C-alpha positions in Angstrom: -48.0 -106.6 2.8 -47.8 -103.2 1.2 -44.5 -102.3 -0.3 -42.6 -99.6 1.5 -41.7 -96.5 -0.5 -38.3 -96.5 -2.1 -35.9 -94.2 -0.3 -35.2 -90.9 -1.9 -32.1 -88.7 -1.5 -31.6 -85.0 -1.5 -29.5 -83.6 -4.3 -27.2 -80.6 -3.9 -27.8 -79.6 -7.5 -29.4 -81.0 -10.7 -28.9 -80.2 -14.4 -32.2 -79.8 -16.2 -31.2 -81.3 -19.5 -33.9 -79.7 -21.8 -32.7 -76.2 -20.9 -29.1 -77.1 -20.0 -29.3 -75.2 -16.7 -28.1 -76.4 -13.3 -30.4 -75.7 -10.4 -29.9 -75.8 -6.6 -31.9 -74.9 -3.5 -32.5 -71.2 -3.3 -32.6 -70.7 -7.1 -35.7 -69.1 -8.6 -37.2 -70.8 -11.7 -39.9 -70.4 -14.3 -42.2 -73.4 -14.4 -44.6 -74.6 -17.1 -48.2 -73.5 -16.4 -51.1 -76.0 -16.7 -52.8 -73.5 -18.9 -50.5 -72.7 -21.8 -52.3 -69.3 -22.3 -51.0 -68.1 -18.9 -47.5 -66.8 -18.1 -45.0 -69.1 -16.6 -45.2 -69.7 -12.9 -42.4 -68.3 -10.7 -41.1 -70.4 -7.9 -38.2 -70.7 -5.4 -36.6 -74.1 -5.1 -36.5 -75.3 -1.5 -35.2 -78.8 -2.0 -34.3 -81.3 -4.8 -34.9 -85.0 -4.5 -34.3 -88.1 -6.6 -34.8 -91.8 -6.3 -32.0 -94.2 -5.4 -30.8 -94.3 -9.0 -30.8 -90.5 -9.4 -34.0 -90.5 -11.5 -37.5 -89.2 -11.1 -36.2 -85.9 -9.9 -38.7 -83.8 -7.9 -38.3 -80.2 -6.8 -39.9 -78.8 -3.6 -40.9 -75.3 -4.4 -42.4 -72.2 -2.7 -44.6 -70.3 -5.2 -44.5 -66.7 -6.0 -47.9 -65.2 -6.9 -48.3 -62.6 -9.6 -50.6 -59.7 -8.5 -53.5 -61.0 -10.7 -53.3 -64.3 -8.9 -53.9 -62.7 -5.5 -57.2 -62.2 -3.8 -57.2 -58.4 -4.3 -56.0 -58.7 -7.9 -53.6 -56.4 -9.8 -53.7 -52.7 -8.6 -52.3 -49.5 -10.1 -49.2 -49.5 -8.0 -48.2 -53.1 -8.8 -45.2 -53.2 -11.2 -45.3 -55.3 -14.3 -42.5 -57.6 -12.9 -43.8 -57.7 -9.3 -44.4 -61.0 -7.6 -45.4 -62.0 -4.0 -43.6 -64.7 -2.0 -46.5 -66.9 -0.9 -47.0 -69.5 1.8 -47.9 -72.0 -0.8 -45.5 -75.0 -1.0 -45.6 -77.7 -3.6 -43.7 -80.6 -5.2 -43.2 -80.6 -8.9 -41.3 -82.7 -11.5 -38.0 -81.1 -12.5 -39.2 -81.6 -16.1 -41.7 -78.7 -15.7 -38.9 -76.2 -15.2 -38.6 -74.0 -18.3 -35.8 -71.6 -17.2 -34.1 -69.8 -14.4 -34.9 -66.3 -13.2 -33.9 -63.7 -10.6 -36.3 -62.3 -8.0 -34.7 -59.2 -6.7 -35.5 -57.3 -3.5 -37.5 -54.1 -4.2 -34.5 -51.9 -3.5 -32.1 -53.9 -5.7 -34.6 -53.9 -8.6 -35.0 -50.1 -8.5 -31.2 -49.8 -9.0 -31.0 -52.1 -12.0 -29.5 -50.4 -15.1 -31.7 -52.6 -17.3 -34.5 -55.0 -16.6 -34.4 -58.3 -18.4 -37.2 -60.7 -19.3 -36.1 -62.9 -16.4 -35.9 -60.2 -13.8 -38.7 -59.9 -11.2 -39.0 -58.1 -7.8 -40.7 -58.9 -4.5 -41.6 -56.5 -1.7 -44.3 -58.5 0.0 -44.9 -62.0 1.4 -48.5 -63.1 0.7 -50.9 -65.3 2.7 -52.7 -67.3 0.0 -55.6 -68.1 2.3 -56.4 -64.7 3.8 -55.0 -62.4 1.1 -52.9 -60.6 3.8 -49.5 -59.0 3.0 -46.4 -58.7 5.0 -45.3 -56.0 5.5 -48.8 -54.5 5.6 -47.4 -50.9 5.2 -45.6 -49.3 2.3 -44.6 -45.8 1.4 -47.1 -43.6 -0.5 -46.5 -40.4 -2.3 -47.8 -37.9 -4.9 -51.2 -36.2 -4.8 -52.8 -39.6 -5.6 -51.2 -41.1 -2.4 -50.3 -44.4 -4.1 -47.4 -46.7 -3.3 -44.4 -46.6 -5.6 -44.7 -48.4 -9.0 -41.1 -48.7 -10.4 -42.5 -48.7 -13.9 -43.8 -45.1 -13.5 -42.0 -41.9 -14.3 -41.9 -39.4 -11.4 -40.4 -36.0 -10.6 -39.2 -34.7 -7.2 -40.2 -31.4 -5.6 -37.2 -29.3 -4.7 -39.2 -27.9 -1.8 -40.7 -30.8 0.1 -38.8 -33.7 -1.6 -42.0 -35.5 -2.3 -42.4 -37.4 -5.7 -45.2 -36.8 -8.2 -46.5 -38.5 -11.3 -46.5 -36.0 -14.3 -50.1 -36.7 -15.0 -51.1 -35.9 -11.4 -49.5 -32.4 -11.8 -50.9 -31.8 -15.3 -47.6 -32.3 -17.0 -46.6 -34.5 -19.9 -43.7 -37.0 -19.7 -41.5 -35.0 -22.1 -41.9 -31.9 -19.9 -41.0 -33.8 -16.8 -37.8 -35.2 -18.3 -36.6 -31.7 -19.2 -37.1 -30.2 -15.8 -34.1 -28.6 -14.0 -36.3 -27.5 -11.0 -39.7 -28.5 -9.9 -41.9 -27.2 -7.1 -45.2 -28.7 -6.3 -48.3 -26.6 -5.8 -47.8 -26.4 -2.0 -44.1 -25.3 -2.4 -44.3 -23.3 -5.6 -44.6 -19.8 -4.1 -41.9 -20.3 -1.5 -39.7 -22.1 -4.0 -39.9 -19.4 -6.6 -38.9 -16.8 -4.1 -35.9 -18.9 -3.1 -34.8 -19.2 -6.7 -35.1 -15.4 -7.3 -33.2 -14.4 -4.2 -30.5 -16.9 -4.5 -27.2 -16.1 -6.3 -26.1 -19.7 -6.4 -26.9 -22.1 -9.2 -28.1 -25.5 -8.4 -25.8 -28.1 -9.9 -27.5 -31.4 -10.9 -25.6 -34.4 -12.0 -28.7 -35.8 -13.5 -32.4 -34.8 -13.9 -34.5 -35.6 -10.9 -36.6 -38.3 -12.5 -37.7 -41.4 -10.6 -37.7 -44.3 -13.0 -37.0 -48.1 -12.5 -33.5 -47.1 -11.5 -34.3 -44.7 -8.6 -36.6 -44.8 -5.6 -36.9 -42.6 -2.6 -38.2 -43.7 0.8 -41.1 -41.4 1.8 -42.7 -40.8 5.1 -46.4 -41.4 4.5 -47.6 -44.9 4.9 -50.5 -47.0 3.6 -51.9 -50.0 5.3 -53.0 -52.7 2.8 -56.2 -54.5 4.0 -58.3 -56.3 1.5 -60.8 -55.1 0.5 -60.1 -51.7 2.1 -57.1 -49.3 2.2 -56.4 -47.3 5.3 -54.6 -44.2 4.4 -52.4 -42.1 6.7 -51.9 -38.5 5.8 -51.4 -35.1 7.5 -54.4 -32.9 8.3 -54.4 -29.1 8.3 -53.0 -29.0 11.8 -50.1 -31.3 11.0 -51.6 -34.2 13.0 -51.8 -37.6 11.5 -55.3 -39.0 10.9 -56.6 -42.2 9.3 -59.1 -42.1 6.4 -61.1 -45.2 5.5 -61.3 -45.5 1.7 -63.1 -48.4 -0.1 -61.1 -50.0 -2.9 
């Protein structure tokens, strides 16, 4: 007769001795990759189990995928610390945990004063089988109509409130950082008139620069569909139309 499996019990927490860190369900961790040339895996702990004597500790995890691990690969708007919460679950030895990390919401990440080595952000859930993202729409901006990458420097137009990459408006970063006012090409004529006719001085508590610490929710939307992007923009008559653009 085959031996029955020894009963296992769920642990509320567990101290990983080789890193001297205590983990619990809901924590995000860095795990040793099978290929040492690759970056550490990022995972969220779902459950911790041990045998009857408290040994042979296993962690049930839900993997985060880095952009380069997704079907579509890394794209221009993906941040260097961006990860996707996948539908890929696994069971690993607790001994493969190499550290703890924090996966912030997109909004929280953009408000960080400083980004540490163990800080990541997630704005999508990812289906590892189909390559689909949830949500499948994110804000786009600038002349290039790309989603926001929190690593990129941007300036805001005083007229339409849209955000622009300096390179897209033929400006160097140093120029952008020194701006008190900026009007995009569409708003420049009207904006200059307003400045000339106004007797009031704009007061700015800080330069209108979009960095990792600031992000504005814009109106245009992009539908991410691999391997195509469906862009939504305004036509000359002000009506929205869809444009099919191959990636």
